[in-house]
DRENDO-1510 file (C-alpha; in Angstrom, 1 decimal, always signed):
<recs>
REC; n; res; u; v; w
REC; 1; MET; +63.9; +73.1; +100.0 .
REC; 2; SER; +63.2; +75.4; +97.0 .
REC; 3; LYS; +65.9; +76.9; +94.9 .
REC; 4; GLN; +64.8; +80.3; +96.2 .
REC; 5; ASN; +65.6; +79.4; +99.7 .
REC; 6; ASP; +69.2; +78.5; +98.8 .
REC; 7; LYS; +69.8; +82.2; +98.3 .
REC; 8; PRO; +71.4; +84.1; +101.2 .
REC; 9; TRP; +68.7; +86.8; +101.1 .
REC; 10; ALA; +65.8; +84.3; +100.7 .
REC; 11; GLY; +64.2; +84.7; +104.1 .
REC; 12; ARG; +61.8; +87.4; +103.2 .
REC; 13; PHE; +60.5; +85.7; +100.0 .
REC; 14; THR; +57.8; +83.0; +99.5 .
REC; 15; GLU; +58.4; +81.9; +95.9 .
REC; 16; PRO; +61.4; +81.4; +93.7 .
REC; 17; THR; +62.7; +84.1; +91.4 .
REC; 18; ASP; +61.5; +83.8; +87.8 .
REC; 19; ALA; +64.2; +81.9; +85.8 .
REC; 20; PHE; +64.5; +84.7; +83.2 .
REC; 21; VAL; +64.6; +87.4; +85.9 .
REC; 22; GLU; +67.4; +85.4; +87.6 .
REC; 23; ALA; +69.4; +85.3; +84.4 .
REC; 24; PHE; +68.6; +88.9; +83.6 .
REC; 25; THR; +69.7; +90.3; +86.9 .
REC; 26; ALA; +72.8; +88.1; +87.4 .
REC; 27; SER; +76.3; +89.7; +87.0 .
REC; 28; ILE; +78.5; +86.7; +87.5 .
REC; 29; ASN; +79.3; +86.3; +83.8 .
REC; 30; PHE; +81.3; +89.6; +83.9 .
REC; 31; ASP; +82.1; +90.4; +87.6 .
REC; 32; LYS; +83.9; +87.0; +88.2 .
REC; 33; ARG; +87.0; +88.7; +86.9 .
REC; 34; MET; +87.2; +90.5; +90.2 .
REC; 35; TYR; +87.5; +87.2; +92.2 .
REC; 36; LYS; +91.0; +88.1; +93.5 .
REC; 37; HIS; +89.9; +91.5; +94.7 .
REC; 38; ASP; +86.7; +90.1; +96.3 .
REC; 39; ILE; +88.7; +87.5; +98.2 .
REC; 40; MET; +91.3; +90.2; +99.1 .
REC; 41; GLY; +88.6; +92.4; +100.6 .
REC; 42; SER; +87.0; +89.4; +102.4 .
REC; 43; LEU; +90.4; +88.4; +103.9 .
REC; 44; ALA; +90.9; +92.0; +105.2 .
REC; 45; HIS; +87.3; +92.1; +106.5 .
REC; 46; ALA; +87.7; +88.8; +108.4 .
REC; 47; ARG; +90.9; +90.0; +110.0 .
REC; 48; MET; +89.3; +93.2; +111.1 .
REC; 49; LEU; +86.3; +91.3; +112.6 .
REC; 50; ALA; +88.8; +89.2; +114.6 .
REC; 51; LYS; +90.7; +92.3; +115.7 .
REC; 52; VAL; +87.5; +93.8; +117.1 .
REC; 53; LYS; +86.4; +90.5; +118.7 .
REC; 54; VAL; +83.4; +89.9; +116.5 .
REC; 55; LEU; +85.1; +86.7; +115.3 .
REC; 56; THR; +87.4; +84.6; +117.3 .
REC; 57; GLN; +90.9; +84.1; +116.0 .
REC; 58; LYS; +90.1; +80.5; +115.3 .
REC; 59; GLU; +87.1; +81.4; +113.3 .
REC; 60; CYS; +89.1; +84.0; +111.4 .
REC; 61; ASP; +91.9; +81.5; +110.6 .
REC; 62; THR; +89.3; +79.0; +109.3 .
REC; 63; ILE; +87.8; +81.7; +107.1 .
REC; 64; VAL; +91.2; +82.8; +105.8 .
REC; 65; ARG; +92.2; +79.3; +104.9 .
REC; 66; GLY; +88.9; +78.7; +103.2 .
REC; 67; LEU; +89.1; +81.8; +101.1 .
REC; 68; GLN; +92.7; +81.0; +100.1 .
REC; 69; ASP; +91.7; +77.5; +99.1 .
REC; 70; ILE; +88.8; +79.0; +97.0 .
REC; 71; GLU; +91.2; +81.4; +95.3 .
REC; 72; GLN; +93.4; +78.4; +94.4 .
REC; 73; ASP; +90.4; +76.5; +93.1 .
REC; 74; ILE; +89.4; +79.4; +90.8 .
REC; 75; GLU; +93.0; +79.8; +89.5 .
REC; 76; GLN; +93.2; +76.0; +88.7 .
REC; 77; GLY; +89.8; +76.0; +87.0 .
REC; 78; ASN; +88.1; +73.9; +89.7 .
REC; 79; PHE; +85.3; +76.4; +90.6 .
REC; 80; THR; +81.9; +76.3; +89.1 .
REC; 81; TRP; +80.2; +79.6; +88.8 .
REC; 82; SER; +76.4; +79.7; +89.4 .
REC; 83; THR; +74.0; +82.2; +87.8 .
REC; 84; ALA; +71.5; +81.3; +90.5 .
REC; 85; LEU; +73.9; +82.9; +93.0 .
REC; 86; GLU; +73.9; +86.1; +91.0 .
REC; 87; ASP; +77.3; +87.6; +91.5 .
REC; 88; ILE; +80.9; +87.1; +92.5 .
REC; 89; HIS; +80.2; +87.8; +96.2 .
REC; 90; MET; +77.5; +85.2; +96.7 .
REC; 91; ASN; +79.3; +82.6; +94.7 .
REC; 92; ILE; +82.4; +82.8; +96.8 .
REC; 93; GLU; +80.5; +83.1; +100.1 .
REC; 94; ALA; +78.3; +80.1; +99.3 .
REC; 95; ARG; +81.4; +78.0; +98.4 .
REC; 96; LEU; +83.1; +79.1; +101.6 .
REC; 97; THR; +80.1; +77.9; +103.7 .
REC; 98; ASP; +80.1; +74.6; +101.8 .
REC; 99; ARG; +83.8; +74.2; +102.5 .
REC; 100; ILE; +84.1; +75.3; +106.2 .
REC; 101; GLY; +80.5; +75.1; +107.5 .
REC; 102; ASP; +78.5; +77.6; +109.4 .
REC; 103; VAL; +81.5; +79.7; +110.4 .
REC; 104; GLY; +81.5; +80.8; +106.7 .
REC; 105; LYS; +78.2; +82.5; +107.3 .
REC; 106; LYS; +79.8; +84.9; +109.8 .
REC; 107; LEU; +82.1; +86.5; +107.2 .
REC; 108; HIS; +79.4; +88.9; +106.0 .
REC; 109; THR; +78.9; +90.4; +109.4 .
REC; 110; GLY; +79.1; +94.2; +109.4 .
REC; 111; ARG; +79.1; +94.5; +105.6 .
REC; 112; SER; +76.7; +94.5; +102.6 .
REC; 113; ARG; +77.1; +93.6; +99.0 .
REC; 114; ASN; +76.8; +97.3; +98.4 .
REC; 115; ASP; +80.0; +98.3; +100.1 .
REC; 116; GLN; +81.6; +95.0; +99.1 .
REC; 117; VAL; +81.2; +95.6; +95.4 .
REC; 118; ALA; +82.3; +99.2; +95.7 .
REC; 119; THR; +85.5; +97.9; +97.4 .
REC; 120; ASP; +86.1; +95.2; +94.8 .
REC; 121; ILE; +85.8; +97.7; +91.9 .
REC; 122; ARG; +88.2; +100.1; +93.5 .
REC; 123; LEU; +90.7; +97.3; +94.2 .
REC; 124; TYR; +90.4; +96.1; +90.6 .
REC; 125; LEU; +90.6; +99.5; +89.0 .
REC; 126; ARG; +93.6; +100.5; +91.1 .
REC; 127; GLU; +95.5; +97.5; +89.9 .
REC; 128; GLN; +94.5; +98.1; +86.3 .
REC; 129; ILE; +95.6; +101.8; +86.5 .
REC; 130; ASP; +99.1; +100.6; +87.6 .
REC; 131; ILE; +99.2; +98.2; +84.6 .
REC; 132; LEU; +98.1; +101.0; +82.2 .
REC; 133; GLN; +100.7; +103.4; +83.6 .
REC; 134; ALA; +103.4; +100.8; +82.9 .
REC; 135; GLU; +102.2; +100.5; +79.3 .
REC; 136; LEU; +102.0; +104.3; +78.9 .
REC; 137; LYS; +105.6; +104.6; +80.2 .
REC; 138; ARG; +106.7; +101.9; +77.7 .
REC; 139; LEU; +105.1; +103.8; +74.9 .
REC; 140; GLN; +106.7; +107.0; +76.0 .
REC; 141; GLN; +110.1; +105.3; +76.1 .
REC; 142; GLY; +109.6; +104.1; +72.6 .
REC; 143; LEU; +108.7; +107.6; +71.5 .
REC; 144; LEU; +111.9; +109.0; +73.1 .
REC; 145; GLN; +114.0; +106.3; +71.4 .
REC; 146; VAL; +112.7; +107.3; +67.9 .
REC; 147; ALA; +112.7; +111.0; +68.6 .
REC; 148; GLU; +116.4; +110.8; +69.6 .
REC; 149; GLN; +117.2; +109.0; +66.4 .
REC; 150; GLU; +115.3; +111.6; +64.4 .
REC; 151; SER; +116.1; +114.8; +66.2 .
REC; 152; ASP; +117.7; +116.2; +63.0 .
REC; 153; THR; +115.2; +114.7; +60.5 .
REC; 154; ILE; +113.4; +117.5; +58.7 .
REC; 155; MET; +109.7; +117.2; +57.7 .
REC; 156; PRO; +106.9; +119.5; +56.9 .
REC; 157; GLY; +104.8; +120.8; +59.8 .
REC; 158; PHE; +101.2; +121.2; +59.1 .
REC; 159; THR; +98.2; +123.3; +60.0 .
REC; 160; HIS; +94.9; +122.5; +58.3 .
REC; 161; LEU; +96.8; +119.6; +56.8 .
REC; 162; GLN; +98.5; +122.2; +54.6 .
REC; 163; THR; +102.3; +122.7; +54.7 .
REC; 164; ALA; +103.1; +125.3; +57.3 .
REC; 165; GLN; +106.7; +125.4; +58.4 .
REC; 166; PRO; +109.5; +122.9; +58.6 .
REC; 167; VAL; +109.9; +121.0; +61.8 .
REC; 168; THR; +112.0; +118.1; +62.9 .
REC; 169; LEU; +110.4; +114.7; +63.3 .
REC; 170; GLY; +111.9; +114.4; +66.8 .
REC; 171; HIS; +110.0; +117.6; +67.7 .
REC; 172; HIS; +106.8; +116.2; +66.3 .
REC; 173; LEU; +107.2; +112.9; +68.2 .
REC; 174; MET; +107.9; +114.9; +71.4 .
REC; 175; ALA; +104.5; +116.5; +70.9 .
REC; 176; TRP; +103.0; +113.0; +71.2 .
REC; 177; PHE; +105.1; +112.4; +74.3 .
REC; 178; GLU; +103.7; +115.5; +76.0 .
REC; 179; MET; +100.1; +114.4; +75.3 .
REC; 180; LEU; +100.9; +111.0; +76.9 .
REC; 181; GLN; +102.6; +112.8; +79.8 .
REC; 182; ARG; +99.4; +114.6; +80.6 .
REC; 183; ASP; +97.5; +111.3; +80.3 .
REC; 184; SER; +99.9; +109.7; +82.8 .
REC; 185; GLU; +99.4; +112.6; +85.2 .
REC; 186; ARG; +95.6; +112.3; +84.9 .
REC; 187; LEU; +95.7; +108.6; +85.6 .
REC; 188; MET; +97.8; +109.1; +88.7 .
REC; 189; ASP; +95.5; +111.9; +89.9 .
REC; 190; CYS; +92.4; +109.6; +89.3 .
REC; 191; ARG; +94.1; +106.8; +91.2 .
REC; 192; LYS; +94.1; +109.0; +94.3 .
REC; 193; ARG; +90.3; +109.1; +94.3 .
REC; 194; VAL; +90.0; +105.4; +93.4 .
REC; 195; ASN; +92.2; +104.4; +96.4 .
REC; 196; VAL; +89.7; +105.2; +99.1 .
REC; 197; LEU; +87.9; +102.5; +101.1 .
REC; 198; PRO; +84.1; +102.2; +101.1 .
REC; 199; LEU; +84.0; +99.0; +103.1 .
REC; 200; GLY; +82.3; +99.5; +106.5 .
REC; 201; SER; +79.5; +101.6; +105.0 .
REC; 202; ALA; +77.4; +98.4; +104.8 .
REC; 203; ALA; +74.2; +98.8; +102.9 .
REC; 204; LEU; +73.9; +102.6; +103.2 .
REC; 205; ALA; +74.0; +103.7; +106.9 .
REC; 206; GLY; +77.0; +102.0; +108.4 .
REC; 207; THR; +76.9; +99.2; +110.9 .
REC; 208; THR; +76.2; +98.7; +114.6 .
REC; 209; TYR; +79.3; +96.4; +115.0 .
REC; 210; PRO; +82.5; +98.0; +116.4 .
REC; 211; ILE; +84.4; +97.9; +113.1 .
REC; 212; ASP; +87.8; +99.4; +112.5 .
REC; 213; ARG; +87.8; +100.8; +109.1 .
REC; 214; GLU; +91.3; +102.3; +109.4 .
REC; 215; PHE; +92.6; +98.8; +110.0 .
REC; 216; THR; +90.9; +97.4; +106.9 .
REC; 217; ALA; +92.2; +100.3; +104.8 .
REC; 218; ARG; +95.7; +99.6; +105.9 .
REC; 219; GLU; +95.3; +95.9; +105.2 .
REC; 220; LEU; +94.2; +96.7; +101.6 .
REC; 221; GLY; +96.6; +99.5; +100.9 .
REC; 222; PHE; +94.0; +102.3; +100.7 .
REC; 223; ASP; +95.1; +105.8; +101.3 .
REC; 224; GLY; +92.0; +106.7; +103.3 .
REC; 225; ILE; +88.3; +105.8; +103.9 .
REC; 226; CYS; +85.1; +107.2; +102.4 .
REC; 227; LEU; +83.7; +109.6; +104.9 .
REC; 228; ASN; +80.0; +109.2; +104.2 .
REC; 229; SER; +78.3; +105.8; +104.0 .
REC; 230; LEU; +75.5; +107.0; +101.7 .
REC; 231; ASP; +78.0; +108.4; +99.2 .
REC; 232; ALA; +80.5; +105.4; +99.6 .
REC; 233; VAL; +78.1; +102.8; +98.4 .
REC; 234; SER; +76.5; +104.8; +95.6 .
REC; 235; ASP; +79.5; +106.7; +94.2 .
REC; 236; ARG; +80.8; +105.8; +90.8 .
REC; 237; ASP; +82.6; +109.1; +90.1 .
REC; 238; PHE; +85.9; +107.3; +90.2 .
REC; 239; ALA; +84.8; +105.0; +87.4 .
REC; 240; ILE; +83.5; +107.9; +85.3 .
REC; 241; GLU; +86.7; +109.9; +86.0 .
REC; 242; PHE; +88.8; +106.9; +84.9 .
REC; 243; THR; +86.8; +106.4; +81.7 .
REC; 244; SER; +87.1; +110.2; +81.0 .
REC; 245; ALA; +90.9; +109.9; +81.3 .
REC; 246; ALA; +90.8; +106.8; +79.2 .
REC; 247; SER; +88.8; +108.7; +76.5 .
REC; 248; LEU; +91.5; +111.4; +76.4 .
REC; 249; ILE; +94.2; +108.7; +76.0 .
REC; 250; MET; +92.2; +107.1; +73.2 .
REC; 251; MET; +91.7; +110.5; +71.6 .
REC; 252; HIS; +95.5; +111.0; +71.6 .
REC; 253; LEU; +96.1; +107.5; +70.2 .
REC; 254; SER; +93.5; +108.2; +67.5 .
REC; 255; ARG; +95.4; +111.4; +66.5 .
REC; 256; PHE; +98.7; +109.4; +66.4 .
REC; 257; SER; +96.8; +106.8; +64.3 .
REC; 258; GLU; +95.5; +109.3; +61.8 .
REC; 259; GLU; +99.0; +110.6; +61.2 .
REC; 260; LEU; +100.6; +107.2; +60.9 .
REC; 261; ILE; +97.8; +106.1; +58.4 .
REC; 262; LEU; +98.5; +109.2; +56.3 .
REC; 263; TRP; +102.3; +109.0; +56.7 .
REC; 264; SER; +102.4; +105.3; +55.6 .
REC; 265; SER; +100.4; +105.9; +52.5 .
REC; 266; ALA; +102.1; +106.0; +49.1 .
REC; 267; GLN; +101.1; +109.7; +48.7 .
REC; 268; PHE; +103.1; +110.6; +51.8 .
REC; 269; ASN; +105.6; +107.8; +52.1 .
REC; 270; PHE; +107.0; +109.2; +55.3 .
REC; 271; VAL; +107.1; +106.0; +57.4 .
REC; 272; ASP; +106.9; +102.2; +57.0 .
REC; 273; LEU; +105.1; +100.3; +59.8 .
REC; 274; GLY; +106.4; +96.9; +60.8 .
REC; 275; ASP; +104.9; +94.1; +58.9 .
REC; 276; LYS; +103.6; +92.4; +62.0 .
REC; 277; PHE; +101.3; +95.4; +62.7 .
REC; 278; CYS; +99.8; +95.4; +59.2 .
REC; 279; THR; +97.7; +93.1; +57.0 .
REC; 280; GLY; +97.2; +92.6; +53.3 .
REC; 281; SER; +94.3; +92.5; +50.9 .
REC; 282; SER; +92.5; +89.4; +49.8 .
REC; 283; ILE; +92.4; +90.7; +46.2 .
REC; 284; MET; +95.1; +93.4; +45.8 .
REC; 285; PRO; +98.5; +91.8; +46.4 .
REC; 286; GLN; +100.4; +95.1; +46.7 .
REC; 287; LYS; +98.5; +96.3; +49.7 .
REC; 288; LYS; +99.9; +96.8; +53.2 .
REC; 289; ASN; +97.1; +98.0; +55.3 .
REC; 290; PRO; +97.8; +99.9; +58.6 .
REC; 291; ASP; +95.2; +97.9; +60.5 .
REC; 292; VAL; +96.5; +98.5; +64.0 .
REC; 293; PRO; +96.3; +102.3; +63.8 .
REC; 294; GLU; +93.0; +102.1; +62.0 .
REC; 295; LEU; +91.4; +99.8; +64.6 .
REC; 296; VAL; +92.8; +102.0; +67.4 .
REC; 297; ARG; +91.2; +105.0; +65.8 .
REC; 298; GLY; +87.9; +103.0; +65.5 .
REC; 299; LYS; +88.0; +101.9; +69.1 .
REC; 300; THR; +88.2; +105.5; +70.3 .
REC; 301; GLY; +84.4; +105.9; +69.6 .
REC; 302; ARG; +83.7; +102.8; +71.6 .
REC; 303; ILE; +85.5; +104.2; +74.7 .
REC; 304; TYR; +83.7; +107.5; +74.3 .
REC; 305; GLY; +80.4; +105.5; +74.3 .
REC; 306; HIS; +81.3; +103.9; +77.6 .
REC; 307; LEU; +81.9; +107.3; +79.2 .
REC; 308; ILE; +78.4; +108.4; +78.1 .
REC; 309; SER; +76.9; +105.2; +79.3 .
REC; 310; LEU; +78.4; +105.6; +82.8 .
REC; 311; LEU; +77.3; +109.2; +83.0 .
REC; 312; THR; +73.8; +108.3; +81.9 .
REC; 313; ILE; +73.6; +105.3; +84.4 .
REC; 314; MET; +74.3; +107.7; +87.3 .
REC; 315; LYS; +72.4; +110.8; +86.3 .
REC; 316; GLY; +69.0; +109.8; +87.5 .
REC; 317; GLN; +69.8; +107.8; +90.7 .
REC; 318; PRO; +68.7; +108.9; +94.1 .
REC; 319; LEU; +70.8; +108.0; +97.1 .
REC; 320; ALA; +71.9; +105.4; +97.9 .
REC; 321; TYR; +72.7; +102.2; +95.9 .
REC; 322; ASN; +70.4; +101.2; +93.0 .
REC; 323; LYS; +70.5; +98.1; +90.8 .
REC; 324; ASP; +71.4; +100.4; +87.9 .
REC; 325; ASN; +74.9; +100.4; +89.2 .
REC; 326; GLN; +75.3; +96.8; +88.1 .
REC; 327; GLU; +75.6; +98.3; +84.6 .
REC; 328; ASP; +78.8; +100.1; +85.5 .
REC; 329; LYS; +81.0; +97.1; +85.2 .
REC; 330; GLU; +80.8; +96.1; +81.6 .
REC; 331; PRO; +81.6; +99.6; +80.2 .
REC; 332; LEU; +84.4; +99.9; +82.7 .
REC; 333; PHE; +85.9; +96.5; +82.0 .
REC; 334; ASP; +85.6; +97.0; +78.3 .
REC; 335; THR; +87.3; +100.4; +78.6 .
REC; 336; ILE; +90.2; +98.8; +80.6 .
REC; 337; ASP; +90.6; +95.9; +78.2 .
REC; 338; ASN; +90.6; +97.9; +75.0 .
REC; 339; LEU; +92.8; +100.7; +76.4 .
REC; 340; ARG; +95.3; +98.2; +77.7 .
REC; 341; GLY; +95.4; +96.5; +74.3 .
REC; 342; CYS; +95.8; +99.7; +72.3 .
REC; 343; LEU; +98.6; +100.9; +74.5 .
REC; 344; ARG; +100.4; +97.6; +74.3 .
REC; 345; LEU; +100.2; +97.5; +70.5 .
REC; 346; TYR; +101.5; +101.1; +70.2 .
REC; 347; ALA; +104.3; +100.5; +72.7 .
REC; 348; ASP; +105.3; +97.4; +70.7 .
REC; 349; MET; +104.9; +99.2; +67.3 .
REC; 350; MET; +106.6; +102.5; +68.0 .
REC; 351; PRO; +110.3; +101.4; +68.1 .
REC; 352; GLN; +109.9; +99.4; +64.9 .
REC; 353; ILE; +108.7; +102.3; +62.7 .
REC; 354; LYS; +111.0; +102.9; +59.8 .
REC; 355; VAL; +111.4; +106.6; +58.8 .
REC; 356; ASN; +111.9; +107.6; +55.1 .
REC; 357; ARG; +114.0; +110.7; +55.8 .
REC; 358; GLU; +114.3; +111.6; +52.1 .
REC; 359; SER; +110.6; +111.7; +51.5 .
REC; 360; MET; +110.0; +113.9; +54.5 .
REC; 361; TYR; +112.8; +116.3; +53.4 .
REC; 362; ASP; +111.4; +116.5; +49.9 .
REC; 363; ALA; +107.9; +117.1; +51.2 .
REC; 364; ALA; +109.2; +119.9; +53.4 .
REC; 365; LYS; +110.7; +121.6; +50.3 .
REC; 366; ARG; +107.3; +121.8; +48.8 .
REC; 367; GLY; +104.5; +124.1; +49.8 .
REC; 368; PHE; +106.7; +127.2; +50.6 .
REC; 369; SER; +107.4; +126.0; +54.2 .
REC; 370; THR; +110.0; +128.8; +54.7 .
REC; 371; ALA; +107.7; +131.6; +53.8 .
REC; 372; THR; +107.4; +132.7; +57.4 .
REC; 373; ASP; +111.2; +132.8; +57.6 .
REC; 374; LEU; +111.3; +135.2; +54.7 .
REC; 375; ALA; +108.7; +137.4; +56.5 .
REC; 376; ASP; +110.7; +137.3; +59.7 .
REC; 377; TYR; +113.9; +138.2; +57.8 .
REC; 378; LEU; +112.2; +141.3; +56.4 .
REC; 379; VAL; +110.9; +142.3; +59.8 .
REC; 380; ARG; +114.5; +142.1; +61.2 .
REC; 381; LYS; +115.5; +144.4; +58.3 .
REC; 382; GLY; +112.9; +147.0; +59.5 .
REC; 383; VAL; +109.9; +146.1; +57.4 .
REC; 384; PRO; +106.6; +146.2; +59.3 .
REC; 385; PHE; +105.2; +142.7; +59.7 .
REC; 386; ARG; +102.0; +143.3; +57.8 .
REC; 387; ASP; +104.0; +144.7; +54.9 .
REC; 388; ALA; +106.4; +141.8; +55.1 .
REC; 389; HIS; +103.4; +139.4; +55.1 .
REC; 390; GLU; +102.1; +141.0; +51.9 .
REC; 391; ILE; +105.5; +140.9; +50.2 .
REC; 392; VAL; +106.0; +137.3; +50.9 .
REC; 393; GLY; +102.5; +136.5; +49.8 .
REC; 394; LYS; +103.3; +138.0; +46.4 .
REC; 395; ALA; +106.5; +136.0; +46.2 .
REC; 396; VAL; +104.7; +132.8; +47.0 .
REC; 397; ARG; +102.2; +133.6; +44.2 .
REC; 398; HIS; +105.1; +134.0; +41.8 .
REC; 399; GLY; +106.5; +130.7; +43.0 .
REC; 400; ILE; +103.2; +129.0; +42.3 .
REC; 401; ASP; +103.0; +130.4; +38.8 .
REC; 402; SER; +106.7; +129.6; +38.0 .
REC; 403; GLY; +106.9; +126.3; +39.8 .
REC; 404; LYS; +109.7; +127.4; +42.1 .
REC; 405; ASP; +110.1; +127.2; +45.8 .
REC; 406; LEU; +111.3; +130.4; +47.5 .
REC; 407; SER; +114.8; +128.8; +48.0 .
REC; 408; GLU; +115.0; +128.1; +44.3 .
REC; 409; MET; +114.5; +131.7; +43.2 .
REC; 410; GLU; +117.3; +133.9; +42.0 .
REC; 411; LEU; +118.3; +136.8; +44.2 .
REC; 412; GLU; +117.1; +139.2; +41.5 .
REC; 413; GLU; +113.7; +137.6; +41.5 .
REC; 414; LEU; +113.3; +138.0; +45.3 .
REC; 415; GLN; +114.5; +141.5; +45.2 .
REC; 416; GLY; +111.7; +142.3; +42.7 .
REC; 417; PHE; +109.4; +142.0; +45.7 .
REC; 418; SER; +111.5; +144.0; +48.1 .
REC; 419; SER; +114.8; +145.8; +47.7 .
REC; 420; THR; +115.5; +145.0; +51.4 .
REC; 421; ILE; +116.4; +141.4; +50.5 .
REC; 422; GLU; +120.1; +140.7; +50.2 .
REC; 423; HIS; +122.2; +137.6; +49.5 .
REC; 424; ASP; +122.1; +136.5; +53.1 .
REC; 425; ILE; +118.5; +135.5; +52.5 .
REC; 426; PHE; +119.6; +132.1; +51.3 .
REC; 427; GLU; +120.8; +131.2; +54.8 .
REC; 428; VAL; +117.3; +131.9; +56.0 .
REC; 429; LEU; +115.4; +130.0; +53.3 .
REC; 430; THR; +117.1; +126.6; +53.8 .
REC; 431; LEU; +115.2; +124.0; +55.7 .
REC; 432; GLU; +118.1; +123.5; +58.0 .
REC; 433; GLY; +118.4; +127.2; +58.7 .
REC; 434; SER; +114.7; +127.4; +59.4 .
REC; 435; VAL; +114.5; +124.7; +62.0 .
REC; 436; ALA; +117.8; +125.8; +63.6 .
REC; 437; ALA; +116.5; +129.3; +64.1 .
REC; 438; ARG; +113.7; +128.1; +66.4 .
REC; 439; ASN; +116.3; +127.6; +69.2 .
REC; 440; HIS; +114.4; +128.2; +72.3 .
REC; 441; ILE; +112.6; +126.0; +74.9 .
REC; 442; GLY; +109.7; +124.3; +73.1 .
REC; 443; GLY; +111.1; +125.1; +69.7 .
REC; 444; THR; +111.9; +122.6; +66.9 .
REC; 445; ALA; +115.6; +123.2; +66.7 .
REC; 446; PRO; +117.5; +119.9; +66.9 .
REC; 447; GLU; +119.5; +121.3; +69.9 .
REC; 448; GLN; +116.2; +122.0; +71.8 .
REC; 449; VAL; +114.7; +118.6; +70.8 .
REC; 450; ARG; +117.8; +116.8; +72.2 .
REC; 451; ALA; +117.5; +118.8; +75.4 .
REC; 452; ALA; +113.8; +118.0; +75.7 .
REC; 453; ILE; +114.5; +114.3; +75.2 .
REC; 454; LYS; +117.2; +114.3; +77.8 .
REC; 455; CYS; +114.9; +116.0; +80.3 .
REC; 456; ALA; +112.2; +113.5; +79.6 .
REC; 457; GLN; +114.5; +110.5; +79.9 .
REC; 458; GLN; +115.6; +111.8; +83.3 .
REC; 459; ARG; +112.0; +112.0; +84.4 .
REC; 460; HIS; +111.3; +108.4; +83.3 .
REC; 461; THR; +114.3; +106.6; +84.7 .
</recs>
């Protein structure tokens, strides 16, 4: 018997597949990671076939034991994967038939590799979303820990990377927390559309067997079933949606990375990253390079590329399934692997960051960060805002020329710009007074930061 005739679909063919074509079209090298999910789906399918009397209970029990033995073989490294058998599905089915005989050939009744692979991917992605959610939560908890410790720590807030107004580090870190909270919500929303069962759609049109798709969905923990067989086998929206959500998470991590890279530089000296998350230079002994944040920043483009790949794979496909869809797995798997790694590293790194409070405070005193407070002071004294803006601008110009911050000027100097200014101005121009004055929901006042942290902790218990 020829090698071609060993393939489950070989009946229609008269000559073997070209060896290079066989290798080119095989997916086993990357889809074998879904073996647990493929076996899980097959177990549920076999039990459903027994329920509707397509299989006898004895046949079902034999198939179940065979599949469980195969899973154990794979986990123990006693399973040889064959490129000739193309993919995870045919490798496991062929081994099942070798192990239990012809009854193994009955397992594929009422299904196709088209709905089988769609089911496997959804099962795998659902599991990975739950793992990613746990890492996201761990990172958020680390942020809350540091934010609570630094709720009173004053630093410069920036726009255009120029000193803008003083803020607390706790407030800044809670901005990162809010980004991750949206990410978590997006993942949970995406999971709802992942957790729908395509199995039972067969190749594209459904099946003539009296299947019970609701039973299979319950067995596999799906929330519902795909309602159109054509769409069920060809849909990869859920993978694209996940990769889009992953791209947003990576964008946020990249923004965190950019700030940590700047903050850990000698020029900023705001933070010190743990040694275990940095490397040195082969030639410059003084160097401590923030490699983890830099690599996370770099991997962001890689994930963006996977999103574009998946969109491009799908954009030209007519209904229903096409071989193009084999190309969905490597971008999806690589996105999952890299996102999980980045989140794990950040969750490990965050609680170990050391904060240089003095450097942050000194930086906040530079750049006239309380200029807006002076303008607000004048407005409260009855000066129109635009006039106040101009007055403060002139005072800042004087400060630049004289090398003085607004808080370092004498009262007489400040009154030279507006007679409205009185001695109480110095309560306004302190960094502490500036941040404390933003005492409203969403503001940077330490009191509000602690309230925000408490609320977040309650949500995450």
